[in-house]
C-alpha positions, -999 to +999 in steps of 0.1 A: +000+000+000+028+024+008+045+019-026+011+025-042+007+058-023+043+069-033+036+060-069+004+081-069+022+111-053+050+109-079+025+107-108+005+137-095+036+158-090+047+150-126+013+163-138+016+197-122+054+202-124+062+205-160+055+203-197+047+167-200+014+169-218+018+193-247+010+185-283+043+195-300+029+196-335-001+217-325+020+240-304+046+246-331+018+252-357+003+279-334+037+294-328+043+296-365+008+310-372+014+336-345+048+347-360+069+335-330+094+317-352+101+348-373+120+363-343+128+332-322+146+301-335+141+268-317+178+263-311+194+295-325+189+331-316+173+354-342+161+389-333+149+373-300+164+345-279+160+309-290+133+289-275+160+267-259+174+298-241+140+308-230+134+273-216+167+273-198+159+308-183+127+295-168+137+260-159+128+251-123+111+285-116+078+283-099+064+313-118+075+302-153+040+294-165+025+327-152+054+348-166+053+332-201+015+334-202+017+372-195+045+376-220+026+358-248-008+373-242-002+410-233+022+425-259+049+437-235+076+460-248+107+442-261+140+456-274+148+447-310+179+462-326+180+490-300+144+501-302+113+491-283+085+473-299+053+455-288+058+418-286+033+399-307+006+380-289-003+344-296-032+342-321-055+324-297-074+332-266-079+296-257-062+289-224-055+253-233-037+263-265-017+290-248-006+265-221+003+240-249+026+265-265+042+274-232+047+237-223+062+232-258+086+261-252+096+248-218+103+213-233+130+227-256 
């Protein structure tokens, strides 16, 4: 019984702790549709940091989901080539799709 309880606890912590359940193909398609990959490469920097750098920046941080959600849905100011511009928003208001993109980014 004790092993069962530990297994359940481990499974539940995995569910809430990280990007385990994203649909990579759908997330990448939405990122492309939203223009994310014009400025951010998956493994290489472009005008913005690569998604791998973004994932590394937020790795292990409790507020990663909240900060990325805000960044991808509110058009914060970002510096591009020395000038400030509004960051593009994801082209969806669906919370599940937004979370899918965030989980995909964090899985890089």
